[in-house]
N, C-alpha and C positions, 0 to 999 in steps of 0.2 A: 250627616256631615259630608259624605261623599256628594251626594245629590245636591246638596248646596252649593259645594265647591264647583261641580261640574255648571251648574246653572250661572254661577258667578263668570265662569271662565268664558262661557257662551257670550255673556251681556259684554264682557271685555272686549272678546274678538269681534262682537258686532260693530264697537267704535273704533277699533284699531285696525281692521282687517285691510290689508294692503297686497299689491300685485304678487310680492313674493310669497303670500299665504296660499295663492291659487296653484293649485296641482291638478285640478280637473275641470271639466264643464261646469260642474255643479257648484264649485267655489267661485268660479268666474260669475255664474247666475246669482249668486248671493252678493258679491261685490257691485255687480251691476245694479241689481236693487236699491242697494245703499245708495248710489250715484245717480240716478234717474228717477225723475218726477213720476209718480206711480202710473199716469196714463200712458207716459211713454215706456216704462217697463212692462205693462200689462199688454201693450202692443205686441212687443217682441214675445212674451211669454204665453199669451193667450191663444187660444185655438177656438173651434166652433162647437156650440151647443154644451153636452156635457163633457166635453174635452176627452172621450173615452179613446177616440182613434190617436190623439197625441199622446197619451200615456202608453197605448200598445205600440206606437212606433219604436219606443225604446223598450220596453217590457218583453217584446217579442224576441229579443235576442236572449233572454233570460231562458227561453224555454229550449235553446239548443246547446248542446256541450260540446266543446273542441277533446278531440282525442289526438294527443301528441305522440310523436316519435321520438326517438332519443338516439345518441351516439351516431349523429348524423354529419359532425365536421361543420360547424356553422359558424366559424370565426369571421366568415365573410358572406354578407347576404345582399341580394339586390331587390328593392321594392319598387324598382321603377315599373310601369304600366305604359302600353301605348293606348290612348283613347283619344276619339276625335281627332284622329290625324296628328296627334302630339303625343312625344314622349314625356311622360312626367316624372318626377323624381321620387315621388311618392304616390301610393294609390286613393289619395283624399284629395278633393279640392272644394272651394268655396262656392257654395251655389248664388246665385242671383238673389238679392233681397233689396227691398225698397227703403227709401228714407232715411239712410245710414247716418247724415249729418245731423238727424234728430238724436241718436244714440250717442255721438260724440263729434266733435266740432271738425275733427279730420275726415270723418265720412269714408266714402270709397278710396279716396287718396290713400288711407292708412292700409285699408284692407289689399289694395293693390300692390303695394311696396311689399308688404308682407307674403303675399302669395308669390310675387317674384323672387324672394329671398329663399323660398321653399321649393322654386321649380315646379309650380302646380298651376292648374286653372282658375281663373278668377272670372267670376262673371257680374255683370251689372245689369241692374234692371230697367226696365222703360221708365220705372217711378225713381230713377236713381237721382241723386242729387249733386252730381258732378258730371260733366258733360262726355258725351262718347269720345269727343276730339281730344279733351284732356286726358282720359285713362288712355287712348289709342297711343296718344305721345309719350305717356309716363312710364310705360313698362314693355320690355320686350319679351316675357312670359306669356304663355297662351292665356287668351281672354275671350270671352263669350258674350255676347248680348242676349238677354231674355226679352222677347217681344210679347207684347199684350197686343192683340189685334182690336184697335180702335174703331168706331164708327165713322172715323175721319180717315177716309182711305189715304189721302195725302199726307197725312202724319205718318200712317204704315209705310207708305212709301218713302217718306224722307228718312225715316230712321234706318230702314235698309240701307239705304244709299250712303248715308252717313257712316255706318258701320263699315261699309266697303271702302271708302275712302279714308277710314281711319285704321284700315288694316285688322279688324276683328277677325279672329281664325273660326269662331262657330257663332251661328245663330241658333237661338233656342227658343222654340215656340212654347209657350204655355198653354196647355190645352183644359185645365180643369178650372177655369174661372168664368165659366160662362154665366154664372151669376155670383154675387158674393155669398159668403159663408155667414152663420149668424154668430159672429164674435161677439158674445154677450159682456165680456170684460170692456171689450172697447165701448159697447152701449152705457155700460154703467160709468165709466170714467169720463167719457164725452171727448174721447181721443178722435182728432182729426188731423189732416195735412192740409194747410200748415197748422199746428197748434192752436185752438180757440180757447183762451183764458175765460173761464166763467166764473160766477160766483161760487159754485159747486166745486170748480176743479182748481180755484186759485189758491188754496193753501198747500196743494199736493206740488204745484210748481215753484211757489216762495219757498217752500222746506228745501229745494235744492238751490240755493243761489249760484253756485259755481257753475250749472248747467244753465241757469236764467242768463247770466253775464254772457258766456260763450254765444248763446242762441241770440242775444240782442245786440252784441257788439262785434261780432265777427259778419263775414260776408252775409247777405241777405238768404234767407233760406229760400229755394227754389226747387221744382222738378225740371232739372236742366234740361232734358230732352224732350220736353212737352211744352214748355213756358211760350213758346213762338206760336203754338197752335191753338193752345186751350189755356183759360185761366184757372181751370179747377185744379187743386191741389196745390197750386204755387201762390196765388192771390185769393182764391175763393175756397174756403175750408169745408173739405168733405171728408166722412169717414171712409175707410177703405172699401167697405161695404158698399156704400152708396158710390163711389167710384166706380166699382165693377158693375154695378147694377145699371147706371146711367151713361158711362161713358164706352164701354167695352162693346165689341158687336156680338149678339147671342146668336147672329146667322152662320157663325163659324163652323165649317164642317170639313169634311176630308177632302173635297174639291179645293177649297181656299187654302187648307194647308200644303196640298200639293203645289198649288199656283206660288205661295210663299217661298218654298223650297226652290222652285224654277226662277223666281226672281231674284233670289238670293245667288244661287250657283256655286255655293261652297258648303264647306261642312254643316250639316242641318241634323239638329236636335228636337225631338219632341219631348215635352216636360209635363208629367201628369198623367202618364200610360199606367194602367193599374190590371189591364186583363189581357189573357193571350189573344183575343180576336184583335184589339187594338194593337198588340205589338207586330202583330201579323199585317195588318193594314199600313202600319208604320214602314216595315220593309216594302210593301207593295209599292208605296208612294216615292221610295226612294232615301229614305232618311237614313243617315249615318249612325244616329245613336237615339236612344231612349233612356229617359229618366224615369225610374219607378218612383213615382212620388205621390202622395195624397196631399201636398200643399202644406206638410207638417201638421197635418189635422184641423187645419183652420177653414177646410171646405165643407166636404160630406163627413159628418160626425157618422160614426158605425161602419166607416169602411175599412178594409183590410189594411196592415201596415205593409210598406214597401219589401221588408225582409221576408215576410210571410209570403210574398207573390214572387220572388226572385227565381226559384227552382222552377215553378211551371212554365214561366216566361221562358227561362235559358233552355227548357227542354225544347220547347216551341221554336225559338229563332236564335238560340245562341250559335255564334259563329256567322252569322247573317248581317249583324247589327251589333253596335257597341251597347252593353246593358249598364246602366248606373243606378245603383241604389241610392236613393235620396231620401234621409229622413230617420230621425232617431238615435243617429251615431253619436255616440259619448265616450267610446273606448277604442283603442286600437283592436281589441279583439273582436269588436263589432265589424271592423273592416275585413278581417279574415274570415269570418263566418260567412259574410255577404259575398266574398271573393269565392269561397269553397262552394258555394250554393249555383255559382255560375256568372255573378257579376263581374263586370270588366274592371270597374273601379268604384268608389263610392263618393259622395259628396255631401255636404251639410250646410243647412240654412240657418240653424238656431246658434249652434256652438260657438260661431265667431262673432255674431252681433253682441251676446254676453260679453265676449272679451273686449270688443271695441268700446263697449259702453264703460267697461271697467276701467280701460286704461290705454285707449286709442291704440296707435300701431304696436305699442310694446305689448299690448295685451293679445293682440292677435298673433304677434309672433310667438309669444309663451304658450297660448294653447296650441298652436301649429306644431311647436317643438315638443310639447308633452306628447301629442298624440303621435307625432313621428317617432319619439323614444318607444311608446308603447308598441308601436306596430313592428318596429325591429326587434325589441326584446320578445314579444309575443312570436314572431317568425322563429327565433332561436329556439325558444321553449317548445314550439311545435316540431322542431327537427326539420325546418326546410330552408333551404337557399335561396329561392325564389318563389316568387307568389303563383308561379305557374305549376307548382307542386301540389298545391291546395286542390281538394276536390270533396265530393261528399262523403266519401270513405271516412274522413277526420271528423265527422260530424255525428251527433246521436241527438234525437228529439226526445224530451221527455213525454 
């Protein structure tokens, strides 16, 4: 009887789940899956090959325990951090992700406004669906632009100059996409940008009429920062893997990264650093920050998780460069563990697309609010008043 009742409750929840039912990242993932055509959902949710690294990105936090102190007088706590030249009100920010208007018609506009409300960094991708200029004018909070180096050198230069004119605070060069990862879920679903409706995928899109009406009746989908230079992605449908393999410059090296840093001339970050050797090279070329990231497990399957790499990288370059743990964050306690290991701050690239798909700006604000509450509560339970009090003495590994 109990099993039957539980099954019935699960079926009922499946059909009536709403924003107020979402209390964590996994709830938002469930609601996003209900609202998106399955090719779009699996683009967000999927990863490379067997998706071992994607799973490890989150499970690695489970292997580390927090050791709290008590009687610390924690009525007032400060969770602010200084990172990439900006003071953030919380130690978690929103990593750049592509194609956001496919997840919800508000796209990057919604995420930017939510980030501004919480006083934290927000990044847009080279493959963003809202322009550099619009985001630059829309928010006053810290913003970064994530740069993919294309074979078209004029395009690279144009994006850098547009970011300068729009007063972006940081440029983040992604360095782990020299080729596209083997994203088998996208291969099975036929996902492309822009979406290409095929006989195989028709029912998946037709089953989500609200998504379809928004996609067809609102402004035309485009990759706003690329469309004046290339047709691919806006008018010519390509998978993300095809885009990386055909459009990006596979000759990118450390000399090129140093030149981009020089051309930009402002706060500069490298996203996709995983080794001590590369972290040291980032310091040598004058980078201000590194994002320890494996692209959400979407590139090299079988690679280490960012959290597993924080300690050794912090031991090598801590104090010389800001270290951002990017990947697998689903709880406030994950943020505390990463900072205790030596991270300056953390960022997430899946947690908010789920929320955006589930409920637009309101969804992003709710998940950010939930995570902020978790960080505050967990700091008090750890017996700390500021994040600077965290260190490895408060951690134990299983």
